[in-house]
C-alpha angles and dihedrals in degrees: 000000000000132000105233131190118198112190112195087024097165096068117105093247097043093048089057090048089053090049091051091053091042088056087054089055096249125157111248137203109192117196128184145124102259110068094193090053091048089054090050091052091047094052089050091054089063130202101350123107105283128171125180132203126186116225139160104219090197088072092081098186092062100053097088090058088047090059093042090051089053096049090048091048094051100034088241135341127253100176129024126189123191107201107158127110145126130230090210124193111295094200094048090051088054092053097040136039086202092062090045092051090050090055092050092047093053098044104030119012096043091050094050088048085060099040095052094064093031093055096042090054094048093043090053090048089044087222140091150075129244126195121188125190115226132153145250084234082079093067096072137007109248124178092241099063110359095134089056091042094052090054092050091044091055088050091053090057092046090054092050092058093041089052091054092046095052098039093092092051091056095248116135121214114198120194108208111206106197125192117212113306128199100249139124088273091065098037092122095051124097107250124231140172094278095064113111128218121242096238093048091047092050091054092054091048094053092047092052095046094046090051090048093226115172094237140355134194108217117231090030095229089076088074088069096045105043098065086060091052094044100047101039105125111258096240090053090041093060094050095051107086093193088066105028108031125103 
């Protein structure tokens, strides 16, 4: 039985991750902004030990207390999944720095504000697994989502350094590079065959974090697609509307 912390637990993907751990009999601490949705996720998890805590991760100064509260509630954390984020509005971030900053706060700064205390506690215990959801959007700047992609790209670099730092302490850090998923966050996006399903993606996340791999593309077919996107020459990239269009 593991002690599992899920941050951003009310998202469609994270709630499925929580359900998988509950089926294993793990003890869970679910943290999110919406108390009603947290209670719904906890009920879906069934009879295992589940505690919930409400938090707004955008309130950066409160995130250390969020982590401490979870450690206290569970009596220590074996696995932590950071799943929150916000696609934002790309056009709004181009018009307003305030909107751009909000996107960086949601997808980078709030995550780092959780990772600092989380990593310090696991490093001291010389034990733990951390999984952080990022995005294939971080692999190359594209007009349709480059503010979001830039925030996730910076997070990827941060996770690379954190992974190396914690390696000697026996703590794994897994970067979870998700493709688009059919969730409420993408409700305004035209769906296509490459969109993943929350349950499928959650299973991939749990497998990757359990294995302690450095990074995982979820679903795994993105590992074959993204090198093409990343390494397409700039002149060609700009002419391919499938890659460079809004």
